[in-house]
PAZAPA-4460 file (N, C-alpha, C; in steps of 0.05 Angstrom, whole numbers, plus 32768, in hexadecimal, padded with zeros to 4 digits):
% residues 319
    n_x    n_y    n_z   ca_x   ca_y   ca_z    c_x    c_y    c_z   seq   type   mol
   8078   836D   7FEF   8089   8365   7FFC   808A   8356   8019     1      X     A
   806E   8361   8025   8067   8357   8038   8061   832A   8036     2      X     A
   8055   8336   8019   8046   8314   800F   8061   8308   8008     3      X     A
   8078   830C   8006   8091   8306   8000   809F   82F1   8018     4      X     A
   809F   8310   802B   809E   82F5   8042   8095   82EE   804F     5      X     A
   807D   82E6   8051   8065   82D3   8057   806B   82B8   804B     6      X     A
   8074   82BE   802A   807A   82A0   8023   8097   8293   8022     7      X     A
   80AC   82A4   802E   80C1   829E   8033   80C0   8293   8053     8      X     A
   80B0   82A6   8062   80AB   8296   8082   809B   827D   8085     9      X     A
   8086   827E   8070   8082   826A   8067   8088   824A   8060    10      X     A
   809B   824F   804C   80AD   8237   8049   80BB   8230   8062    11      X     A
   80C6   8241   8069   80DB   823D   807D   80CC   8227   8093    12      X     A
   80B4   8234   809E   80A2   8229   80B3   809B   820D   80AA    13      X     A
   809A   8205   8093   8092   81F4   8080   80A5   81D6   8084    14      X     A
   80C7   81E9   807D   80D8   81D3   8081   80D6   81CD   8095    15      X     A
   80D8   81DB   80A7   80DD   81D6   80D1   80C5   81C0   80CF    16      X     A
   80AB   81C7   80CC   809A   81AD   80DD   8098   8198   80BF    17      X     A
   80A5   819B   80AC   80AA   8185   80A2   80BA   8170   80A5    18      X     A
   80D7   8181   80B1   80E7   8170   80BA   80E0   8159   80D0    19      X     A
   80D3   8174   80EB   80C7   815F   80FE   80B5   8146   80EF    20      X     A
   80A6   814A   80E1   8096   8136   80DB   80A7   811E   80D5    21      X     A
   80BB   8121   80CF   80C5   810F   80CA   80D3   80F9   80DE    22      X     A
   80D9   8106   80F4   80E4   80F4   8111   80C7   80FA   8121    23      X     A
   80B2   80F5   811B   8099   80F3   812C   808D   80DF   811D    24      X     A
   808A   80C7   8137   807C   80A5   8134   8078   80A2   814B    25      X     A
   806F   8087   813E   806C   806D   8158   808B   8063   8159    26      X     A
   8093   805B   8141   80B4   8050   813C   80C7   8066   8144    27      X     A
   80D9   8060   8153   80F1   8074   8157   8100   8077   813A    28      X     A
   810B   8090   8130   8113   80A4   8122   812A   80B9   8127    29      X     A
   813D   80B9   812F   814D   80CE   8134   815B   80D5   8124    30      X     A
   8163   80EB   8127   817C   80FC   8109   8194   80EA   810F    31      X     A
   819A   80DC   8125   81AC   80C6   811D   81B1   80AD   8112    32      X     A
   8199   80A2   8114   818D   8099   80F8   818E   8099   80E0    33      X     A
   8186   80B5   80DB   8188   80C0   80C7   81A8   80B9   80BE    34      X     A
   81AF   80D2   80C5   81D6   80CD   80C3   81E0   80B3   80BF    35      X     A
   81DD   809F   80D6   81E5   8083   80CA   81D6   8075   80B2    36      X     A
   81CA   8083   80AD   81BB   806A   809B   81A5   805A   80A5    37      X     A
   81A0   8054   80BE   818A   8047   80CB   8174   8050   80CD    38      X     A
   8162   803B   80C2   8144   8041   80C0   8141   8057   80A3    39      X     A
   8148   8055   8095   8145   8060   8079   8128   8059   8068    40      X     A
   8128   803E   806D   8112   8031   8067   80F5   803A   8071    41      X     A
   80F5   8043   8088   80E0   8052   809D   80E1   806E   808D    42      X     A
   80EE   807E   8083   80F5   808E   807A   80E5   8096   805C    43      X     A
   80F6   8085   8053   80E7   8087   803A   80C7   807F   8032    44      X     A
   80CA   8067   8041   80AB   8056   8041   808E   8063   804A    45      X     A
   8097   8075   8058   8080   8079   806D   8082   8093   807A    46      X     A
   809F   80A3   808B   809E   80BB   8092   8099   80D6   8077    47      X     A
   80A7   80D0   8066   80A9   80E7   8051   8091   80E3   803C    48      X     A
   8087   80CD   803B   8064   80CA   8024   8059   80DD   8037    49      X     A
   805B   80D6   8052   8040   80E0   8061   8045   80FC   8063    50      X     A
   8060   8107   8068   805D   8122   8067   8057   8133   804F    51      X     A
   8061   8124   8038   8058   812E   8022   8040   8136   801A    52      X     A
   802D   8116   801F   800F   8120   801E   8004   812C   802F    53      X     A
   8006   8134   804B   8007   813D   8061   8005   8165   804D    54      X     A
   801A   816B   8041   8024   8184   8033   8019   8189   801F    55      X     A
   8017   8171   8009   8003   8176   7FEE   7FE2   817A   7FF6    56      X     A
   7FE2   816B   8005   7FC2   816A   8010   7FB5   8182   8018    57      X     A
   7FC5   8190   8027   7FBE   81AE   803A   7FC9   81C5   8023    58      X     A
   7FD4   81CA   801A   7FE3   81D7   8000   7FC2   81DB   7FF0    59      X     A
   7FC0   81C1   7FE2   7FA9   81B9   7FCE   7F8F   81C2   7FD8    60      X     A
   7F8B   81BE   7FEE   7F72   81B9   7FF3   7F71   81DF   7FFC    61      X     A
   7F7C   81EE   8007   7F7F   8209   800A   7F73   8218   7FF5    62      X     A
   7F8C   820C   7FDC   7F7F   8221   7FC8   7F66   8218   7FBD    63      X     A
   7F5E   8201   7FBF   7F41   8205   7FAD   7F2E   820F   7FC2    64      X     A
   7F33   820F   7FD7   7F1A   821F   7FEC   7F22   8235   7FE7    65      X     A
   7F33   8240   7FD8   7F35   825B   7FD1   7F28   8263   7FB6    66      X     A
   7F1D   824B   7F9F   7F23   824C   7F8C   7EFC   8248   7F90    67      X     A
   7EF5   8239   7F99   7ED7   8239   7FA3   7EC8   8251   7FAE    68      X     A
   7ED7   8263   7FC2   7ECE   8277   7FC9   7ED1   8286   7FB6    69      X     A
   7EE1   8288   7FA2   7EE1   829B   7F90   7EC2   829A   7F7C    70      X     A
   7EC3   8282   7F76   7EAC   827A   7F5C   7E8F   827F   7F67    71      X     A
   7E8E   8278   7F82   7E74   827E   7F90   7E73   8290   7F97    72      X     A
   7E87   82A6   7F99   7E82   82C1   7FA4   7E7D   82C6   7FC4    73      X     A
   7E86   82AD   7FCE   7E8A   82AC   7FEC   7E96   82A0   7FFA    74      X     A
   7EA3   82B2   8012   7EBA   82A0   8026   7EB7   8289   8035    75      X     A
   7E9C   827E   8038   7E99   8271   804C   7E8F   8259   8045    76      X     A
   7E9D   8251   8032   7E92   822B   801E   7EB8   821F   801F    77      X     A
   7EB2   820B   8022   7ECD   8209   8014   7EC1   81DD   800D    78      X     A
   7EDA   81D8   7FF8   7EC7   81B7   7FE7   7EC6   81AC   7FFE    79      X     A
   7ED7   819F   8019   7ECE   8186   8020   7EAD   8194   8037    80      X     A
   7EA7   81A4   8039   7E96   81A5   803F   7E7C   81AB   8034    81      X     A
   7E75   81BF   8022   7E68   81C8   8013   7E5E   81B0   7FF1    82      X     A
   7E5E   8194   7FF5   7E54   8182   7FE0   7E6D   8177   7FD4    83      X     A
   7E7C   8182   7FD0   7E97   8176   7FBD   7EA6   8156   7FC5    84      X     A
   7EAB   8163   7FDD   7EC0   814B   7FF1   7EA6   8135   7FF2    85      X     A
   7E8F   813C   7FFA   7E78   8124   7FF6   7E6F   811B   7FD6    86      X     A
   7E6D   8128   7FCE   7E71   8120   7FAA   7E85   810C   7F9F    87      X     A
   7E9F   810D   7FB2   7EB0   80FE   7FA7   7EAF   80EA   7FB8    88      X     A
   7EA6   80E7   7FD0   7E9B   80CD   7FE1   7E89   80B5   7FD9    89      X     A
   7E77   80C9   7FB8   7E62   80B7   7FB2   7E6F   80B0   7F9C    90      X     A
   7E79   80BE   7F87   7E94   80B0   7F72   7EA2   8095   7F85    91      X     A
   7EAE   8097   7F98   7EC3   8080   7FA4   7EB0   8072   7FAD    92      X     A
   7E8F   8074   7FB6   7E82   805B   7FBB   7E74   804A   7FAF    93      X     A
   7E79   805B   7F8D   7E64   804E   7F76   7E80   803C   7F70    94      X     A
   7E9A   8040   7F71   7EA9   802F   7F61   7EB3   8020   7F74    95      X     A
   7EAF   8027   7F8F   7EAC   800E   7FA5   7EA2   7FF5   7FA0    96      X     A
   7E83   7FF8   7F94   7E72   7FF4   7F99   7E68   7FDE   7F7B    97      X     A
   7E6F   7FE8   7F69   7E6F   7FE4   7F4F   7E80   7FDF   7F39    98      X     A
   7E98   7FF0   7F44   7EB5   7FE2   7F2E   7ECF   7FE8   7F41    99      X     A
   7ECF   7FD8   7F55   7EE5   7FD4   7F66   7EFB   7FC6   7F5B   100      X     A
   7EF9   7FBD   7F48   7F10   7FBC   7F33   7F1E   7FC5   7F21   101      X     A
   7F14   7FE4   7F1A   7F1D   7FEC   7F00   7F3A   8001   7F13   102      X     A
   7F52   800D   7F06   7F68   801A   7F06   7F62   8034   7F13   103      X     A
   7F69   8034   7F2B   7F6D   804E   7F3F   7F69   8066   7F2D   104      X     A
   7F78   806A   7F11   7F6A   8087   7F08   7F54   808C   7EFE   105      X     A
   7F47   806B   7EF4   7F2C   8072   7EEE   7F15   8075   7F08   106      X     A
   7F1F   806C   7F25   7F0D   806F   7F34   7F0E   8091   7F40   107      X     A
   7F31   8099   7F3D   7F28   80BA   7F4C   7F1D   80CA   7F33   108      X     A
   7F1F   80BA   7F15   7F0D   80CE   7F04   7EEE   80CC   7F07   109      X     A
   7EE9   80BB   7F10   7ECA   80B7   7F19   7EB6   80C1   7F30   110      X     A
   7ED3   80C3   7F42   7ECA   80DD   7F5A   7ECF   80EC   7F53   111      X     A
   7EE1   8100   7F49   7EEC   8111   7F40   7ED3   8121   7F2F   112      X     A
   7EC3   810C   7F23   7EA6   8113   7F06   7E91   810F   7F1F   113      X     A
   7E8B   8105   7F31   7E7C   8103   7F48   7E7D   8128   7F60   114      X     A
   7E96   8131   7F62   7E96   813F   7F6F   7E98   815B   7F65   115      X     A
   7E9D   8164   7F43   7E96   816E   7F2F   7E75   8174   7F2E   116      X     A
   7E68   8161   7F31   7E49   8161   7F2D   7E3B   816F   7F4E   117      X     A
   7E4D   8165   7F5C   7E36   816D   7F73   7E3D   8187   7F7C   118      X     A
   7E58   8192   7F71   7E6D   81AC   7F6A   7E55   81C3   7F60   119      X     A
   7E53   81BD   7F47   7E3B   81C4   7F38   7E22   81CA   7F41   120      X     A
   7E14   81B4   7F50   7DFF   81B7   7F5E   7DF8   81CD   7F74   121      X     A
   7E11   81D2   7F7B   7E18   81E6   7F94   7E17   8208   7F82   122      X     A
   7E23   8207   7F6F   7E2A   821C   7F64   7E0D   8222   7F57   123      X     A
   7DFD   821C   7F52   7DE4   8219   7F44   7DD0   8222   7F5B   124      X     A
   7DD8   8216   7F7B   7DC9   8223   7F91   7DCF   8234   7F97   125      X     A
   7DE9   823F   7F9D   7DF2   8257   7FA2   7DEF   826D   7F92   126      X     A
   7DEF   826B   7F71   7DE1   8277   7F66   7DC7   8290   7F63   127      X     A
   7DAF   827E   7F7A   7D9B   8285   7F78   7D94   829B   7F97   128      X     A
   7DAA   8299   7FB0   7DA9   829E   7FC4   7DAE   82C4   7FBB   129      X     A
   7DAB   82CB   7FCA   7DAC   82EC   7FCE   7DC9   82EC   7FD9   130      X     A
   7DE1   8304   7FC0   7DF2   8305   7FC8   7DF8   8317   7FE7   131      X     A
   7DE4   8324   7FF2   7DE2   832A   8008   7DE2   831D   8020   132      X     A
   7DDB   830D   801C   7DE0   82F7   8039   7DF0   82D8   8028   133      X     A
   7E05   82E9   8041   7E26   82CD   8031   7E22   82B1   8043   134      X     A
   7E16   82C0   805D   7E1B   82A6   8071   7DFB   8295   8069   135      X     A
   7DEC   829A   8054   7DDB   828C   804A   7DE4   826F   8035   136      X     A
   7DF6   8281   8029   7E0F   826F   8015   7E1C   8252   802D   137      X     A
   7E2A   825F   803C   7E35   824F   8053   7E1F   8239   805A   138      X     A
   7E0A   8241   8064   7DEE   8232   806F   7DF0   821E   805D   139      X     A
   7DE8   8224   8044   7DDC   8215   802C   7DF3   81FF   802B   140      X     A
   7E09   8205   8021   7E23   8201   8022   7E25   81DE   8036   141      X     A
   7E20   81E4   8048   7E20   81D5   8063   7E0E   81B6   8063   142      X     A
   7DF5   81CD   8058   7DDE   81B3   8059   7DDB   81A6   8041   143      X     A
   7DE4   81A9   802E   7DEE   819D   8015   7E02   818F   8012   144      X     A
   7E14   8194   801B   7E22   817E   8027   7E18   8171   8033   145      X     A
   7E0E   8170   804D   7E04   8159   8065   7DF5   8150   8050   146      X     A
   7DE0   8153   8045   7DCC   8146   803C   7DD7   812F   8020   147      X     A
   7DF0   8131   8015   7DFF   8124   8002   7E0D   810B   8013   148      X     A
   7E1C   811C   802E   7E2A   8107   803A   7E12   80F0   803E   149      X     A
   7DF4   80FD   804F   7DE4   80E6   8059   7DDA   80D7   8045   150      X     A
   7DDE   80DD   802E   7DD4   80CA   8019   7DED   80B7   800E   151      X     A
   7E07   80C1   801E   7E1D   80A6   8016   7E1D   809C   8028   152      X     A
   7E1A   80A6   8043   7E16   8095   8053   7DFF   807F   8056   153      X     A
   7DE4   807F   804D   7DD3   8075   8046   7DD6   8060   8036   154      X     A
   7DEA   8061   8023   7DF2   8051   8007   7E0A   803B   8016   155      X     A
   7E18   804D   8026   7E32   803D   802C   7E20   8027   8041   156      X     A
   7E0E   8029   8051   7DF4   8015   8064   7DEF   8001   8054   157      X     A
   7DED   8006   803B   7DDB   7FF6   8032   7DF3   7FE0   8025   158      X     A
   7E08   7FF1   8023   7E1D   7FDA   8012   7E37   7FC9   8028   159      X     A
   7E2D   7FD8   803E   7E3C   7FC3   8054   7E5C   7FD3   8055   160      X     A
   7E55   7FEE   8048   7E73   7FFE   804D   7E79   8012   805A   161      X     A
   7E6A   8015   8071   7E67   8028   8083   7E83   8033   808D   162      X     A
   7E98   8017   8096   7EB2   8017   809E   7EC4   8023   8089   163      X     A
   7EC0   8025   806E   7ECE   8038   8059   7EC4   804E   8054   164      X     A
   7EAA   8055   8055   7EA7   8074   805A   7EB1   807C   8076   165      X     A
   7EB0   806D   8087   7EBC   808C   809F   7ED4   808B   809D   166      X     A
   7EE8   807A   8086   7F06   8084   8087   7F05   8090   8072   167      X     A
   7EEF   8096   8062   7EF3   80AD   8048   7EE5   80C3   8059   168      X     A
   7ED9   80C8   8063   7EC9   80E4   8074   7ED9   80EC   808F   169      X     A
   7EF3   80E1   8095   7F0A   80EC   80AC   7F22   80E2   80A3   170      X     A
   7F27   80FB   8094   7F4D   80FC   808A   7F5E   80F1   809D   171      X     A
   7F6E   80DF   8094   7F89   80DB   80A9   7F9F   80D5   8094   172      X     A
   7FB9   80D8   809C   7FDA   80D2   808B   7FD7   80B4   8095   173      X     A
   7FCC   80AB   80B0   7FDF   8090   80AF   7FE2   8083   80A4   174      X     A
   7FD3   807C   808D   7FD5   8063   8078   7FE8   806E   8064   175      X     A
   7FF0   807D   8060   8005   8082   8047   801B   807B   8050   176      X     A
   8026   8071   8035   8040   8062   8035   8045   8070   8015   177      X     A
   805D   8060   8012   8066   8069   7FFA   8057   8052   7FDF   178      X     A
   8053   805D   7FD5   8044   8050   7FB6   8023   804C   7FC6   179      X     A
   801A   8063   7FD1   7FF3   8066   7FDA   7FFA   8084   7FE4   180      X     A
   8008   808D   7FD1   8001   80B9   7FDA   8005   80BA   7FBE   181      X     A
   8013   80B8   7FA7   8027   80C7   7F9A   800E   80D1   7F7E   182      X     A
   7FF7   80C4   7F83   7FD3   80D6   7F69   7FD8   80F4   7F7D   183      X     A
   7FE5   80F3   7FA0   7FDF   8110   7FA7   7FE9   8125   7F92   184      X     A
   7FFB   8116   7F83   800E   8130   7F72   7FFD   8136   7F5F   185      X     A
   7FED   812E   7F54   7FDB   8140   7F3F   7FCE   8153   7F47   186      X     A
   7FC2   814A   7F62   7FB2   8164   7F6D   7FCB   817B   7F72   187      X     A
   7FDC   816C   7F7A   7FF4   818C   7F7B   7FFC   8195   7F62   188      X     A
   7FFC   818C   7F46   8007   8195   7F35   7FE8   81A8   7F2D   189      X     A
   7FCE   81A5   7F31   7FB4   81A2   7F25   7FB8   81C5   7F3B   190      X     A
   7FB4   81C2   7F56   7FB3   81DC   7F68   7FD0   81EC   7F5E   191      X     A
   7FE5   81EB   7F56   7FF9   81FA   7F4A   7FEE   8209   7F2C   192      X     A
   7FE4   81F1   7F24   7FD8   8201   7F07   7FC0   8217   7F0A   193      X     A
   7FB7   820E   7F1F   7FA5   8227   7F1C   7FA9   8244   7F2D   194      X     A
   7FC9   8240   7F30   7FD0   8264   7F36   7FCC   8275   7F1A   195      X     A
   7FD8   8267   7F08   7FD8   8279   7EED   7FC1   827E   7EE8   196      X     A
   7F9F   8277   7EED   7F8E   8283   7EEC   7F81   828B   7F00   197      X     A
   7F93   828A   7F0E   7F8C   829C   7F32   7F73   82BD   7F2C   198      X     A
   7F7F   82C3   7F0D   7F78   82DE   7F0F   7F51   82DD   7EFB   199      X     A
   7F59   82C6   7EED   7F3E   82C4   7EE3   7F28   82B6   7EFB   200      X     A
   7F28   82AE   7F0A   7F20   82A9   7F23   7F13   82BD   7F2C   201      X     A
   7F23   82D4   7F39   7F20   82EA   7F45   7F0A   82F7   7F35   202      X     A
   7F10   8300   7F20   7EFC   830B   7F0A   7EDC   82F2   7F07   203      X     A
   7EDB   82E0   7F08   7EC7   82CA   7F0E   7EB9   82D8   7F2D   204      X     A
   7EC6   82E0   7F41   7EC1   82E7   7F56   7EB5   8304   7F57   205      X     A
   7EB5   8313   7F42   7EA7   8325   7F3C   7E8C   832B   7F3E   206      X     A
   7E85   831A   7F23   7E65   830F   7F2E   7E63   8303   7F04   207      X     A
   7E58   82F5   7EF5   7E59   82ED   7EE4   7E51   8302   7ED0   208      X     A
   7E3E   831B   7ECD   7E3B   832E   7EBD   7E53   8331   7EB5   209      X     A
   7E66   8344   7ED3   7E7D   8358   7EC9   7E97   8342   7EC2   210      X     A
   7E91   8329   7EC8   7EA8   831D   7EBE   7EA0   8314   7E9E   211      X     A
   7E93   8314   7E8D   7E8D   8317   7E76   7E8E   8331   7E62   212      X     A
   7E84   8345   7E7C   7E8F   8362   7E69   7EAC   8364   7E63   213      X     A
   7EBE   8355   7E79   7ED2   8359   7E73   7EDE   8344   7E65   214      X     A
   7ED5   8332   7E55   7EDD   8327   7E3A   7EE9   8304   7E4C   215      X     A
   7ED9   8302   7E63   7EF0   82E8   7E6C   7ECF   82D7   7E66   216      X     A
   7EDA   82C2   7E5B   7ECB   82A6   7E56   7EC3   82A1   7E71   217      X     A
   7EA9   82A6   7E7D   7EA6   82A3   7E99   7E9D   8286   7EA4   218      X     A
   7E90   8271   7E87   7E87   8253   7E8E   7EA6   8238   7E87   219      X     A
   7EAF   824F   7E76   7ED0   823C   7E78   7ED8   8242   7E8D   220      X     A
   7EDB   825F   7E9E   7EF0   825B   7EB1   7EE5   824B   7ECC   221      X     A
   7EC2   8251   7ECD   7EB5   8243   7EEA   7EBC   8225   7EDB   222      X     A
   7EB8   8218   7EC8   7EC6   81FF   7EC0   7EDC   81F3   7ECD   223      X     A
   7EF4   820D   7EC3   7F10   8201   7ECD   7F12   8200   7EE9   224      X     A
   7F02   8212   7EF9   7F09   8215   7F15   7EF7   81FC   7F1F   225      X     A
   7EE3   81EC   7F12   7ECE   81D0   7F2B   7EDD   81BE   7F19   226      X     A
   7EF8   81BD   7F0D   7F01   819F   7EFD   7F19   81A3   7F18   227      X     A
   7F29   81C1   7F15   7F37   81BE   7F2D   7F33   81B5   7F47   228      X     A
   7F1A   81C2   7F52   7F13   81B1   7F70   7F13   8194   7F6F   229      X     A
   7EFD   8191   7F5B   7EF3   8179   7F58   7F0E   8164   7F59   230      X     A
   7F20   816B   7F45   7F31   8153   7F48   7F43   8156   7F64   231      X     A
   7F49   816C   7F6C   7F5A   8169   7F85   7F4A   815C   7F9D   232      X     A
   7F32   8163   7F9E   7F20   8163   7FB5   7F20   813B   7FAF   233      X     A
   7F21   8130   7F99   7F13   811A   7F98   7F2E   8108   7F9B   234      X     A
   7F44   8112   7F91   7F5B   8105   7F96   7F6B   8106   7FB4   235      X     A
   7F5D   8118   7FC4   7F64   8113   7FDF   7F57   8105   7FF0   236      X     A
   7F33   8104   7FE5   7F28   80F3   7FF4   7F33   80CC   7FEF   237      X     A
   7F36   80CF   7FD7   7F3F   80BA   7FCA   7F58   80B6   7FE1   238      X     A
   7F6A   80CA   7FE1   7F86   80B5   7FEE   7F81   80BA   8018   239      X     A
   7F7D   80CA   8016   7F7C   80D1   8036   7F5F   80DB   8045   240      X     A
   7F4E   80D6   8032   7F3E   80E5   8047   7F30   80FB   8046   241      X     A
   7F20   8104   804A   7F0B   8121   804B   7F1A   8135   805F   242      X     A
   7F24   814C   805C   7F3D   8160   8072   7F27   8174   806E   243      X     A
   7F10   817A   8089   7F08   8188   8087   7F12   81A9   8090   244      X     A
   7F04   81BF   8087   7F0D   81E3   8092   7F21   81EC   8089   245      X     A
   7F35   81D4   8076   7F59   81E6   8070   7F47   81F6   805D   246      X     A
   7F33   81EC   8045   7F31   8203   802C   7F17   821A   803C   247      X     A
   7F0E   8213   8056   7F02   822E   805F   7F11   823E   806C   248      X     A
   7F1D   823A   807F   7F30   824C   8090   7F45   8257   8087   249      X     A
   7F59   8245   8078   7F6D   824D   8068   7F6A   8272   8057   250      X     A
   7F54   826E   8045   7F58   8280   802E   7F4A   8294   8040   251      X     A
   7F3C   8293   804D   7F2F   82AC   8061   7F45   82B3   8076   252      X     A
   7F58   82A4   8080   7F6B   82B2   8092   7F82   82C6   8083   253      X     A
   7F87   82B5   8064   7F93   82C3   8052   7F8A   82D5   804C   254      X     A
   7F75   82DD   8041   7F64   82F3   803C   7F64   830B   8042   255      X     A
   7F64   82F9   8060   7F62   8315   807F   7F7A   8324   807E   256      X     A
   7F92   8317   807C   7FA9   8321   8085   7FB9   832D   806B   257      X     A
   7FB5   8321   8055   7FC9   8320   8036   7FB1   8335   8028   258      X     A
   7F96   8336   8020   7F86   833C   8019   7F7C   832C   8002   259      X     A
   7F70   8336   7FF2   7F62   8324   7FD9   7F68   8323   7FBE   260      X     A
   7F80   831F   7FBB   7F94   8323   7F9B   7F97   8303   7F9E   261      X     A
   7F8D   82ED   7F8C   7F8E   82D2   7F96   7FA4   82D3   7F88   262      X     A
   7FAE   82E2   7F6B   7FC8   82D8   7F6B   7FD7   82DD   7F80   263      X     A
   7FE1   82F2   7F8E   7FEF   82F7   7F9D   7FEB   82E2   7FB7   264      X     A
   7FD9   82D8   7FBD   7FD0   82CF   7FD9   7FD4   82AE   7FCF   265      X     A
   7FD0   82A5   7FBB   7FC9   828F   7FB9   7FE3   8279   7FBF   266      X     A
   8001   8281   7FC0   8017   8270   7FC7   801C   8278   7FE1   267      X     A
   800F   8288   7FEF   800E   8293   8013   7FF7   8275   800D   268      X     A
   7FDF   827B   8007   7FC8   826A   8010   7FD9   8245   800E   269      X     A
   7FE1   8242   8001   7FE8   8226   7FFB   7FFA   8220   800F   270      X     A
   800D   8233   8017   8027   8228   802D   8014   822A   8047   271      X     A
   7FFD   8238   8051   7FEE   8238   8068   7FE1   8226   8065   272      X     A
   7FD9   8217   8058   7FCD   81FD   805A   7FD7   81E9   805F   273      X     A
   7FF3   81E5   804A   8003   81D6   8055   800D   81D7   8071   274      X     A
   8011   81E7   807F   8013   81EB   808F   800A   81E5   80B2   275      X     A
   7FEF   81EC   80A7   7FDB   81E7   80BB   7FD8   81C4   80B3   276      X     A
   7FD3   81BD   80A1   7FC9   8198   80A3   7FE2   8193   80AA   277      X     A
   7FFF   8192   80A7   8014   8181   80B1   801B   818C   80D1   278      X     A
   8013   819E   80D8   8014   81A6   80FB   8001   8195   8100   279      X     A
   7FE9   8190   80FA   7FD0   8184   810A   7FD4   816A   8102   280      X     A
   7FE5   8159   80EB   7FEE   814A   80E9   7FF9   8138   80FE   281      X     A
   8011   814C   8105   8025   814C   8119   8021   814D   8137   282      X     A
   8008   8154   8135   7FFE   8164   8155   7FEF   813E   8159   283      X     A
   7FDB   8136   8145   7FC6   8116   8147   7FE0   810C   814A   284      X     A
   7FFB   810E   8148   8013   80F0   814E   801A   80F2   8164   285      X     A
   801A   810C   8172   8021   810F   8195   8010   8111   81A3   286      X     A
   7FFC   8117   81A0   7FDD   8119   81B7   7FDE   8109   81C4   287      X     A
   7FE0   80EA   81BC   7FD7   80D2   81C2   7FE5   80BD   81C0   288      X     A
   7FFE   80C4   81BC   8016   80B6   81B9   8017   809E   81C7   289      X     A
   801E   8087   81B6   801C   807F   81A0   8008   807E   8194   290      X     A
   7FF6   8080   8194   7FDA   8081   8188   7FD6   80A2   8179   291      X     A
   7FC2   809C   8166   7FCB   80B0   8151   7FAC   80B9   8151   292      X     A
   7FA4   80D5   814F   7F89   80E3   814F   7F85   80ED   8131   293      X     A
   7F77   80DB   811F   7F75   80EE   80FE   7F6F   810C   80FE   294      X     A
   7F81   810E   80EA   7F8B   8136   80EB   7F69   813D   80DE   295      X     A
   7F5A   812A   80DC   7F3B   8134   80CC   7F29   8140   80E6   296      X     A
   7F37   812D   8105   7F2E   8138   811F   7F3A   814A   8124   297      X     A
   7F4A   8155   8128   7F65   8163   812D   7F53   817F   8120   298      X     A
   7F54   8185   8106   7F4C   8193   80F3   7F36   8196   80F9   299      X     A
   7F1E   818C   8102   7F02   8193   810B   7F00   819F   8120   300      X     A
   7F15   81A3   8134   7F0F   81AF   8148   7F20   81CE   8140   301      X     A
   7F38   81CF   8131   7F4B   81DC   8133   7F3C   81F4   8121   302      X     A
   7F2C   81DE   810A   7F25   81F5   80F9   7F0F   81FF   80FA   303      X     A
   7EFA   81F4   810F   7EE3   81FE   811E   7EEA   8216   812C   304      X     A
   7EFE   8213   813C   7F06   822D   8145   7F14   8248   813D   305      X     A
   7F24   823C   8125   7F2C   8252   8114   7F0F   8260   8108   306      X     A
   7EFB   8254   8100   7EE5   8256   80F1   7ED3   826E   80FB   307      X     A
   7ED4   826B   8114   7EBD   8276   8130   7ED6   8296   8133   308      X     A
   7EEF   828C   812E   7F03   82A5   8130   7EF4   82AE   8119   309      X     A
   7EFD   82AD   8103   7EFE   82BF   80E0   7EDA   82CC   80E0   310      X     A
   7EC9   82B7   80F0   7EAC   82CB   80EE   7EAB   82DF   8105   311      X     A
   7EB9   82DF   8125   7EAB   82EC   8132   7ECD   830B   8134   312      X     A
   7EE5   82FC   8130   7EF8   830E   812A   7EFB   832D   8116   313      X     A
   7EF9   8344   8122   7EFD   8359   810A   7F13   8356   80FE   314      X     A
   7F07   835E   80E1   7F1C   8366   80D2   7F2A   8377   80D9   315      X     A
   7F47   836F   80C9   7F66   8385   80D1   7F57   839B   80C8   316      X     A
   7F4B   83AA   80BD   7F48   83C5   80B3   7F36   83D1   80BF   317      X     A
   7F1F   83C6   80D2   7F0C   83CA   80E3   7F1D   83E2   80F2   318      X     A
   7EFB   83ED   80F5   7F07   8405   8112   7EFA   8407   812A   319      X     A
***
């Protein structure tokens, strides 16, 4: 019952924030304009796509954060800071340099493949770390992602593409328009489908030996999870850039408040992720109005504070 109340409250809060998002921007657009039919082009071409992009990106990244934490059996990793996002950038850089004219779907596919390869690399490294030292996984993940990011920066410098790289590494929604965000719906579908195999991801988190003894096809489930994470991450980076901390802090907060049942908490995780990204995007539009602060910058600050709270705050059941 508590989960259902949280879902209803989350949907209501998301509707409120989405409505606010439609009317916040440099160009004036009010309820009176909407009722009179003035400015509908602005609504359809810019404001509505931007709002939907923020909701989809936040929800999908939060869900993928939960999945990768279950796969590596550690709550201190997330796709955008542990190699997956950087791998997607490798794929995008490769396409931009060597295959700039291929269709967007092939560009996304190459970015997703690169993201999957780096995700597998992280999984192989993490499997060698002692499970009794959870912070080792987080540190190794950040170092691993940082090394890949450094390599991407070096290659971008060699091919005079540092400006493009800066756009990919700092997520923002100011460039989202009708016709330039629709690929994110694929990420939404992938994230939605993971709900139906959430129990299998939860079994994987128990351990390889236990999962196999319970009759689970371990390797197939891990591959499915990595594929989902890679697709969502690649689509997000290609469309709006890297958005940090969502996949890290949201699953931890939801787990702390509602428990670790992945199937029951995944909808709440998606809602909280969408709320967080949309709220930060709105704040980024008004904090230096009429200029904008990228949502990646806002989340970098907010996410760091939330992460510190997660590290030092006592769990709800602690005495």
